[in-house]
N, CA, C and O of each residue as an XYZ file, in Angstrom:
668
protein
N     -44.002    -51.796     36.218
C     -43.927    -52.977     36.649
C     -42.534    -53.719     37.517
O     -41.352    -53.618     37.189
N     -42.943    -54.264     38.376
C     -41.606    -54.611     39.694
C     -41.177    -55.443     38.756
O     -41.769    -56.045     37.860
N     -39.667    -55.377     39.200
C     -38.702    -56.007     38.687
C     -37.911    -56.316     39.922
O     -37.189    -55.394     40.302
N     -37.891    -57.707     40.812
C     -37.588    -57.930     41.766
C     -36.080    -59.038     41.730
O     -35.485    -59.212     40.666
N     -35.651    -59.659     42.941
C     -34.532    -60.249     42.974
C     -34.558    -61.627     41.853
O     -33.662    -61.812     41.030
N     -35.587    -62.394     41.988
C     -35.817    -63.504     40.922
C     -35.784    -63.074     39.632
O     -35.163    -63.747     38.810
N     -36.465    -61.850     39.230
C     -36.460    -61.592     37.942
C     -34.962    -60.893     37.211
O     -34.683    -60.845     36.014
N     -34.157    -60.397     38.385
C     -33.097    -60.091     38.161
C     -32.063    -61.130     37.979
O     -31.367    -61.007     36.971
N     -31.831    -62.120     38.756
C     -31.296    -63.248     38.532
C     -31.610    -63.977     37.338
O     -30.665    -64.549     36.793
N     -32.771    -64.074     36.812
C     -33.070    -64.654     35.346
C     -32.510    -63.681     34.440
O     -32.091    -64.113     33.366
N     -32.428    -62.465     34.675
C     -32.141    -61.743     33.396
C     -30.717    -61.797     33.228
O     -30.231    -61.872     32.099
N     -30.028    -61.764     34.238
C     -28.320    -61.951     34.022
C     -27.739    -63.509     33.776
O     -26.694    -63.859     33.228
N     -28.645    -64.191     34.294
C     -28.382    -65.592     33.864
C     -28.588    -65.351     32.218
O     -27.577    -65.588     31.559
N     -29.552    -64.992     31.608
C     -29.977    -64.997     30.197
C     -28.814    -64.379     29.527
O     -28.120    -64.954     28.689
N     -28.628    -63.047     29.993
C     -27.913    -61.864     29.415
C     -26.362    -62.199     29.190
O     -25.683    -62.095     28.168
N     -25.933    -62.754     30.829
C     -24.383    -62.913     30.765
C     -23.875    -64.036     30.959
O     -22.671    -64.245     30.815
N     -24.833    -65.036     31.360
C     -24.430    -66.299     31.941
C     -23.776    -66.285     33.323
O     -22.722    -66.772     33.732
N     -24.690    -65.609     33.879
C     -24.121    -65.218     35.727
C     -25.064    -66.189     36.302
O     -26.197    -66.416     35.878
N     -24.429    -66.795     37.408
C     -25.200    -67.494     38.211
C     -25.128    -66.908     39.631
O     -23.964    -66.516     39.715
N     -25.763    -66.632     40.816
C     -25.814    -66.182     41.796
C     -24.673    -66.619     42.712
O     -24.674    -67.849     42.770
N     -23.882    -66.182     43.310
C     -23.386    -66.756     44.372
C     -23.386    -66.607     45.963
O     -23.292    -65.479     46.445
N     -23.487    -67.692     46.755
C     -24.102    -67.594     47.952
C     -22.871    -67.859     48.969
O     -22.633    -68.947     49.492
N     -22.096    -66.608     49.164
C     -20.711    -66.821     49.754
C     -20.978    -66.948     51.374
O     -20.072    -67.431     52.053
N     -22.085    -66.567     51.952
C     -22.110    -66.598     53.319
C     -23.210    -67.551     53.812
O     -24.372    -67.384     53.442
N     -22.849    -68.585     54.672
C     -23.544    -69.511     55.241
C     -24.552    -68.942     56.218
O     -25.680    -69.435     56.260
N     -24.259    -68.066     56.904
C     -24.952    -67.147     57.991
C     -25.863    -66.317     57.318
O     -26.885    -66.004     57.929
N     -25.666    -65.845     56.024
C     -26.790    -64.947     55.468
C     -27.399    -65.940     54.206
O     -26.907    -65.581     53.137
N     -28.184    -66.902     54.081
C     -28.278    -67.482     53.109
C     -29.152    -67.021     51.960
O     -29.392    -67.717     50.974
N     -29.641    -65.709     52.175
C     -30.708    -64.807     51.202
C     -29.650    -64.226     50.409
O     -29.801    -64.078     49.197
N     -28.487    -63.853     51.061
C     -27.409    -63.158     50.403
C     -26.658    -63.639     49.047
O     -26.478    -64.847     48.889
N     -26.366    -63.025     48.397
C     -25.829    -63.377     47.128
C     -24.826    -62.125     46.214
O     -24.890    -60.904     46.356
N     -24.179    -62.690     45.536
C     -23.316    -61.680     44.855
C     -23.564    -62.086     42.942
O     -23.936    -63.164     42.478
N     -23.302    -61.150     42.379
C     -23.325    -61.575     40.760
C     -21.960    -61.122     40.503
O     -21.613    -60.048     40.993
N     -21.238    -61.723     39.879
C     -19.828    -61.713     39.553
C     -19.826    -61.873     37.880
O     -20.472    -62.592     37.117
N     -18.664    -60.735     37.656
C     -18.482    -60.691     35.974
C     -17.398    -62.071     35.893
O     -16.408    -62.291     36.591
N     -17.979    -62.889     34.783
C     -16.929    -64.247     34.629
C     -15.638    -63.833     34.021
O     -14.639    -64.530     34.197
N     -15.587    -62.572     33.210
C     -14.437    -62.393     32.569
C     -13.328    -61.556     33.481
O     -12.174    -61.813     33.137
N     -13.436    -60.665     34.506
C     -12.785    -59.918     35.560
C     -12.623    -60.456     36.800
O     -11.660    -60.187     37.519
N     -13.831    -61.473     37.206
C     -14.193    -61.956     38.567
C     -14.465    -60.824     39.686
O     -14.370    -61.034     40.895
N     -14.806    -59.633     39.115
C     -15.471    -58.572     39.975
C     -17.012    -58.756     40.470
O     -17.817    -59.361     39.761
N     -17.299    -58.318     41.462
C     -18.971    -58.323     41.812
C     -19.445    -57.006     40.991
O     -18.776    -55.977     40.891
N     -20.492    -57.192     40.527
C     -21.528    -56.376     39.847
C     -22.870    -55.924     40.483
O     -23.633    -54.988     40.246
N     -22.870    -57.091     41.510
C     -24.413    -56.708     42.446
C     -24.226    -57.623     43.537
O     -23.534    -58.638     43.459
N     -24.946    -57.191     44.699
C     -24.931    -57.769     45.834
C     -26.739    -57.530     46.355
O     -27.378    -56.490     46.516
N     -27.151    -59.025     46.510
C     -28.490    -58.823     47.028
C     -28.213    -59.081     48.756
O     -27.294    -59.763     49.209
N     -28.948    -58.566     49.326
C     -28.997    -58.552     50.873
C     -30.298    -58.225     51.456
O     -31.127    -57.684     50.723
N     -30.622    -58.503     52.797
C     -31.827    -58.234     53.340
C     -30.966    -57.806     54.555
O     -30.092    -58.487     55.092
N     -31.489    -56.183     54.998
C     -31.116    -55.538     56.050
C     -32.299    -54.973     56.742
O     -33.442    -55.052     56.292
N     -31.892    -54.261     58.129
C     -32.897    -53.745     58.656
C     -33.225    -52.044     57.920
O     -32.347    -51.321     57.447
N     -34.523    -51.752     57.992
C     -34.831    -50.482     57.240
C     -34.000    -49.597     57.821
O     -33.291    -48.779     57.235
N     -34.102    -49.787     59.072
C     -33.229    -48.540     60.099
C     -31.810    -48.139     59.347
O     -31.327    -47.007     59.367
N     -31.173    -49.411     58.607
C     -29.987    -48.806     58.315
C     -29.866    -48.030     56.870
O     -28.763    -47.634     56.492
N     -31.055    -47.832     56.078
C     -31.467    -47.011     55.172
C     -31.933    -45.576     55.680
O     -31.697    -44.506     55.120
N     -32.705    -45.794     56.961
C     -33.208    -44.545     57.321
C     -34.731    -44.754     56.674
O     -35.315    -43.961     55.935
N     -35.130    -45.827     57.077
C     -36.548    -45.968     56.299
C     -37.421    -46.674     57.566
O     -36.881    -47.299     58.479
N     -38.594    -46.493     57.464
C     -39.375    -47.544     58.802
C     -39.501    -48.993     58.178
O     -39.366    -49.302     56.994
N     -39.790    -49.799     59.246
C     -40.119    -51.262     58.740
C     -38.998    -52.243     59.243
O     -37.944    -51.883     59.769
N     -39.394    -53.558     58.996
C     -38.441    -54.325     59.622
C     -37.475    -54.784     58.262
O     -37.341    -53.993     57.329
N     -37.040    -55.681     58.252
C     -36.487    -55.993     57.303
C     -36.365    -56.084     55.602
O     -37.004    -56.936     54.985
N     -35.580    -55.224     55.000
C     -35.750    -55.093     53.748
C     -34.927    -55.832     52.802
O     -33.802    -56.268     53.046
N     -35.634    -55.956     51.585
C     -34.574    -56.540     50.789
C     -33.901    -55.478     49.520
O     -34.659    -54.735     48.896
N     -32.499    -55.511     49.255
C     -32.049    -54.478     48.675
C     -31.038    -55.290     47.779
O     -30.752    -56.481     47.896
N     -30.606    -54.471     46.945
C     -29.461    -54.911     45.859
C     -28.525    -53.921     45.688
O     -29.136    -52.882     45.435
N     -27.322    -53.736     45.702
C     -26.038    -52.754     45.405
C     -25.774    -52.988     43.963
O     -25.525    -54.136     43.594
N     -25.807    -51.966     43.077
C     -25.194    -51.876     41.859
C     -23.900    -50.658     41.906
O     -23.765    -49.639     42.585
N     -23.169    -51.212     40.995
C     -22.046    -50.255     40.397
C     -22.336    -49.454     39.650
O     -22.997    -49.738     38.651
N     -21.981    -48.387     39.882
C     -22.377    -47.096     38.839
C     -21.378    -45.750     39.071
O     -20.888    -45.306     40.109
N     -21.303    -45.384     37.963
C     -20.500    -44.103     38.430
C     -21.109    -43.013     39.338
O     -22.253    -43.118     39.779
N     -20.337    -42.004     39.589
C     -20.779    -40.878     40.828
C     -21.622    -40.053     39.780
O     -22.610    -39.565     40.328
N     -21.534    -39.754     38.453
C     -22.691    -38.672     37.807
C     -23.673    -39.240     37.635
O     -24.643    -38.508     37.435
N     -23.975    -41.015     37.619
C     -25.423    -41.384     37.575
C     -25.865    -41.461     39.090
O     -27.024    -41.198     39.411
N     -25.009    -41.790     39.911
C     -25.200    -41.525     41.265
C     -26.193    -40.674     42.277
O     -26.955    -40.917     43.213
N     -25.657    -39.362     41.420
C     -26.430    -38.208     41.979
C     -27.755    -38.073     41.654
O     -28.631    -37.645     42.406
N     -27.930    -38.563     40.159
C     -29.398    -38.441     39.786
C     -30.219    -39.511     40.518
O     -31.395    -39.237     40.758
N     -29.844    -40.422     40.811
C     -30.488    -41.762     41.524
C     -30.945    -41.613     42.697
O     -32.070    -41.922     43.089
N     -29.916    -41.040     43.414
C     -30.386    -40.806     44.653
C     -31.531    -39.747     45.166
O     -31.922    -39.672     46.331
N     -32.010    -38.908     44.023
C     -33.173    -38.291     44.059
C     -34.313    -38.827     43.867
O     -35.343    -38.154     43.849
N     -34.286    -40.317     43.668
C     -35.565    -41.053     43.299
C     -35.914    -41.562     44.643
O     -35.189    -41.489     45.635
N     -37.183    -42.124     44.576
C     -37.511    -43.014     45.820
C     -36.872    -44.339     45.587
O     -36.493    -44.693     44.470
N     -36.774    -44.967     46.519
C     -35.969    -46.333     46.606
C     -34.573    -46.588     46.466
O     -34.122    -47.720     46.639
N     -33.755    -45.469     46.120
C     -32.508    -45.314     45.750
C     -31.788    -44.802     47.009
O     -32.419    -44.023     47.723
N     -30.581    -45.139     47.351
C     -30.011    -44.822     48.636
C     -28.580    -44.875     48.348
O     -28.183    -45.497     47.363
N     -27.770    -44.264     49.138
C     -26.160    -44.407     49.169
C     -25.915    -45.721     49.561
O     -26.650    -46.189     50.430
N     -24.993    -46.432     49.075
C     -24.510    -47.781     48.947
C     -24.651    -48.129     50.422
O     -24.258    -47.397     51.330
N     -25.376    -49.566     50.620
C     -25.120    -49.993     51.930
C     -23.712    -50.952     52.064
O     -23.641    -51.832     51.207
N     -22.958    -50.906     52.717
C     -21.773    -51.716     53.008
C     -21.071    -51.596     51.839
O     -20.404    -52.623     51.714
N     -20.857    -50.704     50.742
C     -20.116    -50.623     49.661
C     -19.694    -49.280     49.719
O     -20.231    -48.502     50.508
N     -18.689    -48.893     48.885
C     -18.169    -47.511     48.482
C     -19.549    -46.606     48.107
O     -20.204    -46.972     47.131
N     -19.949    -45.540     48.806
C     -20.929    -44.900     48.557
C     -20.216    -43.987     47.456
O     -21.058    -43.139     47.160
N     -19.501    -43.851     46.997
C     -18.910    -43.013     45.736
C     -18.948    -43.724     44.278
O     -18.712    -43.160     43.210
N     -19.334    -45.233     44.487
C     -19.038    -45.945     43.326
C     -20.366    -46.869     43.195
O     -20.618    -47.232     42.046
N     -21.125    -47.237     44.074
C     -22.161    -48.049     44.605
C     -23.474    -47.487     44.917
O     -23.387    -46.493     45.637
N     -24.676    -47.827     44.589
C     -25.878    -47.415     45.001
C     -26.844    -48.647     45.443
O     -26.742    -49.770     44.950
N     -27.728    -48.316     46.367
C     -28.440    -49.351     46.942
C     -29.850    -49.359     46.349
O     -30.213    -48.184     46.399
N     -30.945    -50.193     45.744
C     -32.039    -49.902     45.392
C     -32.865    -50.964     46.428
O     -32.475    -52.118     46.607
N     -33.773    -50.530     46.921
C     -34.908    -51.090     47.940
C     -35.620    -51.933     46.896
O     -35.964    -51.329     45.881
N     -35.967    -53.548     46.996
C     -36.471    -53.943     46.094
C     -37.885    -54.206     47.161
O     -37.883    -54.920     48.164
N     -38.947    -53.483     46.670
C     -40.259    -53.415     47.538
C     -41.370    -53.723     46.597
O     -42.538    -53.840     46.967
N     -40.956    -53.852     45.336
C     -42.208    -53.994     44.570
C     -42.613    -52.836     43.893
O     -43.553    -52.855     43.098
N     -41.847    -51.640     44.204
C     -41.869    -50.450     43.113
C     -40.773    -50.104     42.228
O     -40.776    -48.977     41.732
N     -39.782    -50.962     41.946
C     -38.932    -50.673     40.983
C     -39.492    -50.960     39.704
O     -40.417    -51.721     39.416
N     -38.502    -49.939     38.695
C     -39.018    -50.066     37.488
C     -38.164    -51.160     36.778
O     -36.958    -51.368     36.910
N     -39.074    -51.811     35.991
C     -37.957    -52.837     35.342
C     -36.860    -52.469     34.260
O     -35.803    -53.095     34.186
N     -37.222    -51.278     33.320
C     -36.311    -51.018     32.555
C     -35.172    -50.056     33.188
O     -34.048    -50.001     32.689
N     -35.534    -49.325     34.289
C     -34.451    -48.725     35.011
C     -33.670    -49.563     35.696
O     -32.491    -49.208     35.685
N     -33.938    -50.748     36.413
C     -33.343    -51.643     36.834
C     -32.220    -52.558     35.997
O     -31.123    -52.885     36.451
N     -32.851    -52.969     34.392
C     -32.368    -53.528     33.470
C     -30.749    -52.530     33.330
O     -29.609    -52.992     33.381
N     -31.078    -51.364     33.183
C     -30.293    -50.606     32.784
C     -29.050    -50.071     33.832
O     -27.956    -49.680     33.424
N     -29.393    -50.127     35.046
C     -28.408    -50.403     36.090
C     -27.550    -51.709     36.254
O     -26.367    -51.730     36.592
N     -28.206    -52.614     36.010
C     -27.749    -54.133     35.727
C     -26.409    -54.095     34.694
O     -25.232    -54.437     34.802
N     -27.211    -53.512     33.669
C     -25.894    -53.350     32.293
C     -24.986    -52.252     32.272
O     -24.152    -52.282     31.368
N     -24.958    -51.269     33.078
C     -24.045    -50.440     33.534
C     -23.094    -50.808     34.784
O     -22.024    -50.238     34.996
N     -23.554    -51.694     35.471
C     -22.910    -52.098     36.304
C     -21.792    -53.435     36.280
O     -20.755    -53.594     36.924
N     -22.406    -54.235     35.349
C     -21.729    -55.231     34.729
C     -20.750    -54.441     33.759
O     -19.565    -54.751     33.882
N     -21.033    -53.533     32.878
C     -20.106    -53.057     32.090
C     -18.891    -52.355     32.665
O     -17.812    -52.176     32.101
N     -19.329    -51.915     34.132
C     -17.995    -51.216     34.684
C     -17.088    -52.012     35.400
O     -15.993    -51.530     35.688
N     -17.444    -53.432     35.811
C     -16.554    -54.160     36.193
C     -15.836    -55.040     34.922
O     -15.176    -56.043     35.196
N     -15.959    -54.727     33.931
C     -15.711    -55.827     32.679
C     -14.164    -55.764     32.765
O     -13.679    -54.852     33.435
N     -13.327    -56.671     32.133
C     -12.075    -56.665     32.209
C     -11.596    -55.692     30.992
O     -12.137    -55.807     29.892
N     -10.674    -54.831     31.191
C     -10.185    -53.605     30.597
C      -9.486    -54.413     29.154
O      -8.683    -55.346     29.130
N     -10.088    -53.712     28.074
C      -8.973    -54.507     26.799
C      -7.887    -53.330     26.404
O      -8.085    -52.130     26.214
N      -6.698    -54.080     26.348
C      -5.670    -53.356     25.507
C      -5.888    -52.752     24.445
O      -6.581    -53.251     23.558
N      -5.204    -51.296     24.328
C      -5.334    -50.677     22.813
C      -4.752    -51.775     22.065
O      -3.853    -52.560     22.364
N      -5.664    -51.618     20.738
C      -4.958    -52.571     19.620
C      -5.940    -53.919     19.519
O      -5.978    -54.656     18.534
N      -6.581    -54.059     20.514
C      -7.183    -55.473     20.898
C      -8.716    -54.750     20.568
O      -8.897    -53.535     20.485
N      -9.758    -55.801     20.403
C     -11.248    -55.928     20.438
C     -12.067    -56.884     21.046
O     -11.610    -58.024     20.952
N     -12.975    -56.801     21.554
C     -13.704    -57.987     22.078
C     -14.553    -58.559     20.956
O     -15.180    -57.849     20.170
N     -14.534    -59.976     20.928
C     -15.394    -60.511     19.842
C     -16.822    -61.103     20.507
O     -16.822    -61.138     21.737
N     -17.914    -61.523     19.898
C     -19.010    -61.934     20.197
C     -18.656    -62.881     21.346
O     -19.304    -62.730     22.382
N     -17.858    -63.696     21.314
C     -17.646    -64.927     22.118
C     -17.175    -64.138     23.582
O     -16.258    -63.326     23.705
N     -17.977    -64.579     24.498
C     -17.480    -63.995     25.759
C     -16.138    -64.214     26.377
O     -15.603    -65.276     26.698
N     -15.641    -62.797     26.490
C     -14.138    -62.560     26.776
C     -13.117    -62.822     25.707
O     -11.968    -62.508     26.018
N     -13.296    -63.334     24.504
C     -12.072    -63.675     23.760
C     -11.542    -62.357     23.025
O     -12.325    -61.466     22.696
N     -10.274    -62.291     22.804
C      -9.760    -61.201     22.560
C      -9.074    -61.549     20.959
O      -8.542    -62.583     20.556
N      -9.305    -60.359     20.321
C      -8.461    -60.482     19.255
C      -7.932    -59.037     18.653
O      -8.471    -57.970     18.947
N      -6.699    -59.170     17.689
C      -5.805    -58.288     17.398
C      -6.654    -57.527     16.297
O      -7.109    -58.138     15.330
N      -6.856    -56.102     16.492
C      -7.733    -55.285     15.331
C      -7.105    -55.393     13.830
O      -7.633    -55.096     12.759
N      -5.751    -55.936     14.112
C      -5.251    -55.601     12.743
C      -5.068    -57.180     11.971
O      -4.468    -57.245     10.898
N      -5.523    -58.165     12.489
C      -5.482    -59.381     12.291
C      -6.800    -60.065     11.294
O      -6.853    -61.249     10.961
N      -7.844    -58.971     10.916
C      -8.894    -59.098     10.332
C      -9.905    -60.385     10.643
O     -10.413    -61.181      9.853
N     -10.005    -60.290     12.081
C     -11.177    -61.033     12.593
C     -10.337    -62.177     13.124
O     -11.152    -62.832     13.773
N      -9.319    -62.702     13.200
C      -8.605    -63.918     13.260
C      -8.582    -63.730     14.854
O      -8.289    -62.647     15.361
N      -8.889    -64.788     15.552
C      -8.258    -64.626     17.222
C      -7.009    -64.893     17.413
O      -6.494    -65.933     17.003
N      -6.430    -64.052     18.008
C      -5.184    -64.142     18.332
C      -4.679    -65.060     19.405
O      -5.359    -65.045     20.431
N      -3.541    -65.931     19.398
C      -3.257    -66.933     20.253
C      -1.993    -66.033     21.067
O      -1.232    -65.143     20.686
N      -2.189    -66.751     22.384
C      -0.956    -66.092     23.350
C       0.421    -66.259     22.484
O       0.455    -67.298     21.824
N       1.410    -65.520     22.394
C       2.524    -65.912     21.836
C       3.778    -66.026     22.936
O       4.010    -65.252     23.864
N       4.494    -67.195     22.561
C       5.736    -67.582     23.538
C       6.491    -66.573     23.239
O       6.734    -66.294     22.064
N       6.910    -65.968     24.130
C       8.006    -65.049     23.897
C       9.400    -65.874     23.980
O       9.498    -66.622     24.953
N      10.444    -65.829     23.112
C      11.673    -66.378     22.741
C      12.727    -65.605     23.055
O      12.696    -64.456     22.614
N      13.872    -66.010     23.856
C      14.736    -65.096     23.980
C      15.559    -64.655     22.791
O      15.879    -65.385     21.853
N      15.904    -63.210     22.954
C      16.658    -62.949     21.438
C      17.694    -63.792     21.144
O      17.844    -64.296     20.032
N      18.511    -63.998     22.199
C      19.813    -65.193     21.589
C      19.135    -66.408     20.897
O      19.896    -66.959     20.101
N      18.094    -66.881     20.979
C      17.593    -68.028     20.338
C      16.929    -67.279     18.980
O      16.751    -67.993     17.994
N      16.666    -66.260     18.929
C      15.995    -65.941     17.839
C      16.921    -65.674     16.873
O      16.577    -65.891     15.712
N      18.074    -65.230     17.095
C      19.178    -65.036     16.374
C      20.205    -66.218     15.796
O      21.123    -66.253     14.976
N      19.599    -67.080     16.599
C      20.049    -68.634     16.027
C      21.583    -68.742     16.703
O      22.513    -69.372     16.199
N      21.630    -68.067     17.820
C      22.725    -68.423     18.561
C      22.652    -69.720     19.867
O      21.614    -70.015     20.459
N      23.543    -70.140     20.027
C      23.321    -71.328     20.852
C      23.966    -70.738     22.140
O      24.956    -70.008     22.102
N      23.453    -71.038     23.062
C      24.124    -70.766     24.410
C      24.978    -71.498     24.614
O      24.799    -72.673     24.295
N      26.442    -71.031     25.322
C      27.298    -71.877     25.695
C      27.382    -72.380     27.160
O      27.432    -71.554     28.070
N      27.397    -73.541     27.381
C      27.244    -73.999     28.822
C      28.615    -73.641     29.282
O      29.588    -73.875     28.566
N      28.767    -72.865     30.904
C      29.638    -72.622     31.331
C      30.497    -73.757     31.889
O      30.050    -74.561     32.708
N      31.598    -73.788     31.472
C      32.575    -74.750     32.149
C      33.270    -74.784     33.107
O      34.271    -74.078     33.228
N      32.836    -75.676     34.026
C      33.333    -75.871     35.830
C      34.858    -76.001     35.756
O      35.475    -76.669     34.926
N      35.315    -75.346     36.635
C      36.660    -75.289     36.853
C      36.894    -76.712     37.355
O      35.956    -77.278     37.917
N      38.164    -77.397     37.191
C      38.520    -78.714     37.455
C      39.086    -78.671     38.948
O      39.492    -79.702     39.484
């Protein structure tokens, strides 16, 4: 079953709350999908000449997804998958949206791409169900608030003496 641009946009809106960003007025059909937590792109929709992919035909609808190099090798053996157009060919793959794309495979790529640009969590913290909220693993589920750093001199109860100006 085909899974095109509109289907992808609906899926990411429902799953991640992502809305497409149309960044280029010169290219009104091109848009990016950005991870809200990290601010990084995880998909880019474009319309390009088939020649740029090495296929015949006029303008083609494509989407680029970020994925690891291990997955990239196996994807490039499949029809409709190409080394990334206009992105790092080491970390991105281009998918031709021509009506032959597999729904489950595209959803898998979306999820992988989204996860690959998520904000990294520091050791000792874990992600909660709420988008992007962090909590300390040792606080039993309570969401931690940022702590204000207090200078050591004030922690010890010392009062900083003002320098006296010479007369």
